[in-house]
C-alpha positions in Angstrom: -6.3 -10.3 -14.4 -3.0 -8.8 -13.2 -2.4 -8.4 -9.5 -0.1 -6.2 -7.5 0.6 -6.4 -3.8 1.1 -3.0 -2.1 2.6 -2.7 1.4 4.5 -0.2 3.4 8.2 -0.2 3.8 8.2 -1.7 7.2 7.2 -5.1 5.7 9.8 -7.8 6.3 10.5 -10.3 3.5 12.5 -13.5 3.9 16.1 -13.5 2.8 16.5 -14.3 -0.9 12.9 -13.4 -1.5 12.0 -12.1 -5.0 10.1 -9.2 -3.3 11.7 -6.6 -5.5 9.9 -7.8 -8.5 7.3 -5.8 -10.3 4.3 -7.4 -8.5 5.2 -6.2 -5.0 5.4 -2.4 -4.4 6.0 -0.5 -1.2 5.0 2.9 0.1 7.8 4.5 2.3 7.3 5.3 5.9 8.9 8.7 6.4 10.6 9.6 9.7 11.8 12.9 11.0 12.8 14.0 14.5 11.9 10.6 16.0 8.4 10.7 14.5 6.8 8.5 11.8 4.8 10.0 9.1 2.2 7.5 7.8 0.9 7.6 4.2 -2.1 9.9 3.9 -5.3 9.2 1.9 -3.8 11.3 -0.9 -0.6 9.2 -0.9 -2.7 6.1 -1.3 -4.9 7.6 -4.0 -1.8 8.6 -5.9 -0.2 5.2 -5.8 -3.6 3.5 -6.6 -3.9 5.6 -9.7 -0.4 4.8 -10.8 -0.7 1.1 -10.1 -4.2 1.1 -11.7 -2.5 1.9 -15.0 -0.5 -1.4 -14.8 -2.7 -3.7 -12.8 -6.4 -4.8 -12.7 -6.3 -5.6 -9.0 -4.3 -4.3 -6.0 -4.0 -6.2 -2.7 -3.0 -3.8 0.1 -1.4 -5.5 3.1 -0.8 -3.2 6.1 0.5 -3.8 9.5 -1.8 -3.9 12.5 -3.9 -0.8 12.8 -3.0 -0.6 16.5 0.7 -0.3 15.5 0.6 1.8 12.3 -2.8 3.5 12.0 -3.1 4.1 8.3 -5.6 1.4 7.5 -8.5 3.9 7.3 -6.5 6.1 5.0 -6.0 3.2 2.6 -9.6 2.1 2.8 -10.9 5.6 2.2 -8.6 6.0 -0.8 -9.7 2.7 -2.2 -13.3 3.8 -2.1 -12.6 7.2 -3.7 -9.7 6.7 -6.1 -12.0 6.7 -9.2 -10.0 4.1 -11.1 -11.0 0.8 -12.5 -8.7 -1.5 -10.5 -10.3 -3.6 -7.8 -8.6 -2.8 -4.5 -8.7 -4.9 -1.3 -7.2 -3.5 1.9 -6.3 -6.0 4.6 -5.0 -5.4 8.2 -2.4 -8.1 8.9 
């Protein structure tokens, strides 16, 4: 089984970490005019479909729901993406 870790671009990795390898992917947090635009359900479905072509399992690690409320979007997308990859969404 091949596994991918998906997180959002606000994740912090230790210096000299090999986080840029193919097993860790990030979704960008977009900002404009002082606001943050969180990934939508459609954004998550799109990345799940793309990653599902490369990996059998996707572990989605997101920041606390109280800080960045996109956990429900990720979970809803995991339930409705239609692919074969097993997806687990965790609120860190």
